[in-house]
N, C-alpha and C positions, 0 to 999 in steps of 0.2 A: 506500913503506913502509908507509903506512896501510891499502893495499888488501891486502898481503900479511898483515897482522897481524889484519886482521877475520876470516877465516875461522878462522884459529888460535884467536882469543879465543871465537868462537861454538863451536867445537868444545871447549874447555876448559871452557866454562860448560854445555855439553850434558853432559859427562862427570861434571862436580861434581854437577848435578842428578840425574842417574842414579845417581849413588853416594849421595846423600841420601836418594833415593826407596828405593832397595835397602836401605840401613841402617835407614830407619825401618820399612819392612814387615816386617824380620825382628828387627828390636830395638827397635820403637816406644818412645818416651817415655811412660810411663805417668802418668795425672794423679793428683793427690792422692786418696788414698782406693782408687784402682783395685786391683782384684786382679791382682798382676802374677807369679803363680805358681800352679802346679798340681802342686808337688812332694808326693807322697805322704809324705816321711819327715822327721824332724827335720834333716838336713842335718848331722849330727853334733853338734848343740846339746848334748844330753844327755851326751855323752862329754867335753865340755869341763869343766876345772877353771880358774876364774878368780878373781883376787883380788877381794874386796869393797872398798868405799871406805876400809876401815881397814886394807887390806893383807894381809887374812888369805885364804889361797887356800881356795876353796868348790868343792865339785863340784856342776855344774849338773844333775846326776841328782837331786838332792834334790826337783826339782820335778816329776818324773814322777807319774803317777797323778791329776793334776787337771789341769782347762783352765789354760793357760799364756798370758800376754800377754808379749811380749818387745819391748821398745822400743829400738832402737838410736839413739844420739844423741851428741852432743859438746857441750861448754861453749861452744864458738866457733860453734855452730849457733843463729842466732836463732829459727827455729821449733821446734827442739827445746827450747830453755829456755823459751819462752812456753808450751808445751804441757804442761810439768812439774807446775805447780800444778793443773791440771785432772787429770792423771794422778794426782797425789797423792791428791787428794780422790775420785777413782774407785777407787783401791785400798781406801779405807776401805769403800765401798759393796760391792766385790768381795768382801772378806774374809768377810762373812756368808754368801756364796754358795759359798765354798771354791773360789775362783778366784784365781789370784796373777798380779800384774804384776811384771816385774823390768826394770831398765835396764841395758843394756850399753854402756858408754862407749867411744867411738871418739876416744879422747883420752889425754893422759898422766895418769899415775897422781898425780902433783902436782896437776894441774887438777880432776881428779875428787875428791880429797880436800878441796882448798880449797872447791870447789863444794858438796860435801856436808855440810861444816862451816858453810858459810853459810847455806845453805837446808835447811830442815826437809822432806825428802821421806819419804813414808811406805812406800815399798817399796825393796827391796834395789837397790844399785846395784854394777855389777861393770865391773872395768877389763880391757877387751881391747886398747886401744890400736890401732894399724894393723892388727893381725889381726882386728879386729872389721868391717873392712870385707870381708875375704875370708870369714868366716863369714857375714855378711849376704847376701854374694853366693851362697853355698851355699843359703841358704833363699830364693832368687829376686830378690834385689835386684841385677838385671842392671847397673843404672847406678851403684850404690854411693852413691845420695844419701841424705841424712838430712834428717828423721827417718825411720825404716823401722821398721815395726812388724809383728810375726808374731803370729798367733792360732793356738794349738794346742789341739786337744781333748785330753781325759783319756788317750789312748792315745799322745801325742805327734805325731800327725799334724798337718802344716799344714793349717789349714782357709782361711785367708785371710791375704794380706799387704797392707799400706798403705803407700805410698809418699807421703811429706809429711806435714804437719801431720794429726793425727787428728780424725776427726768422730764425737765419742762417741756421737751418736745410731746410726751405722751401726755402730760397735762393739758397742753395746748389742743392737741388732737380730741382729748375728752370734753374739753370745753366747747369746741367747734360743733361737736355731735348734739350738743344740748338744744 
């Protein structure tokens, strides 16, 4: 019985490794901070209307015409929560340069409201719920991972995307190139 199972096992492992290689080759997993898209458009972001942390529906079109940083996050995502104080301080720096940072929560309205009331975040937080995953995918987040950040130029074109915890020096460099 072992002699008959061995070739089948080898064949199964070969197919598994081949499938993994093809998947990686075509959908590779980007590392943190790696540019994961070359999409020239906003992926429909500016057509969205999302509730803010207080539950008031807001058009995202209000952010057109200036460079924009969009951070997709969730309260249950440890790296997301860890980077938020840095992003909050960074927004203060960006305000003088007429650059805006917003957060889009891939979480429940209740969780985001509770988080927002507990922590002082200096940039607008919006609630997208599970739909935020699809919106981030349209912007190049093929794996649906969080945190996921998108840098737009003033024309609403995606300049760069970042998967994983942000490295602010890289983001500053990318902003300087705009």
